[in-house]
N, C-alpha and C positions, 0 to 999 in steps of 0.2 A: 146778245150774250155770245161770248166766244164759244165755238163748238166744243173745245176741250173742257171749258168750265161747265157747259151744259151737260156733257157726258158724265163728268164727275158728280154733279148734283143728281142726275138721273139714276146713277148706279150707286148712290150713297157712298162714294169714295172707295168701293171695294177693290178697285184696281191698285190702290195705294197701300193696301194692307201689307204690313211688314216693313214699310219704309221708315228709315231713321232720319230725323231732322235735327239740325244743329245750327244755331245762329244767334245773332244779337238783334234785339228790338229796341229802338230808341223811343222813349216815351216823352211826350211834351208835358209841360206843367199843366196845361189845360186838361189833358186826358187824365192825369193823376188826380186833379181836383174833381173832375166829374166822377171818377171812381170812388173817391172818398165821400162825395155828396151822395151817390147812390147807396153806398154802404150805410151811411148814417140814416138815410131815409128808410132803408129796410129795417133798421133797428127800431125806428119809431112806429112802424106799422103794427097793427094788432092782427090777430088771426082773421077777423072779419074783413079787414082791408086787403087780405092776400088775394091775388088773382086765382081763378080756378085752374087746376092743373091741366096742362095741355098734353095731347098725345105725343108720343115720341116716334110716330110713324115716319118712315123715310120721306125725304123731300120729293115732291113731284116736279116735273119740268116747269110748272107754272109758279113755283115758289122757291125762294132762297132757303137754304138750310138755316136752322136756328143756331146761334152761337153755342148755346148749351149742348145741343146735339153734337156739334163738331168737337167740342171739348171732351165729351164722353168717349170719343174715338181715340183720344190721345193717351199715351202712357208717359207721364213726365218722369224723366230720369234725373234731371238736375235743373235747378233754377238758381241763378246767382243775380242778385240785385246790386248795382253799383252806380255811383255818380262819378262823372268825369268832366271837368271843365264846363260845369253848368248844365250837363246833360244827365238824364237818368236813363240807365241802360239795363236791360234784362238779357242775360246770357242763358239760353235754353237748349237743353238736349231732350228730345222726345221721340217717341215712335208712334206709328199709326197702327191701331189694332185691326 
């Protein structure tokens, strides 16, 4: 693991607090289909099928942060969805809490 990445994980990204992000993310058809599949599977689950809640403790150096925990650190200011020449694009403006 790169030393900068390890430091960010170990410090739970606190060095980036207040950072503003702006960019465009290209999404493949496969990723969109996987997202739709996951969403539909979640709709079909009953409460007994739901996984047990996991702790939201900061990541340790031996583990990667969970995507849900990373998303909780973001404040989304703007999201625009668009398609262009067969591509699906997300324009995002966000900040890190």
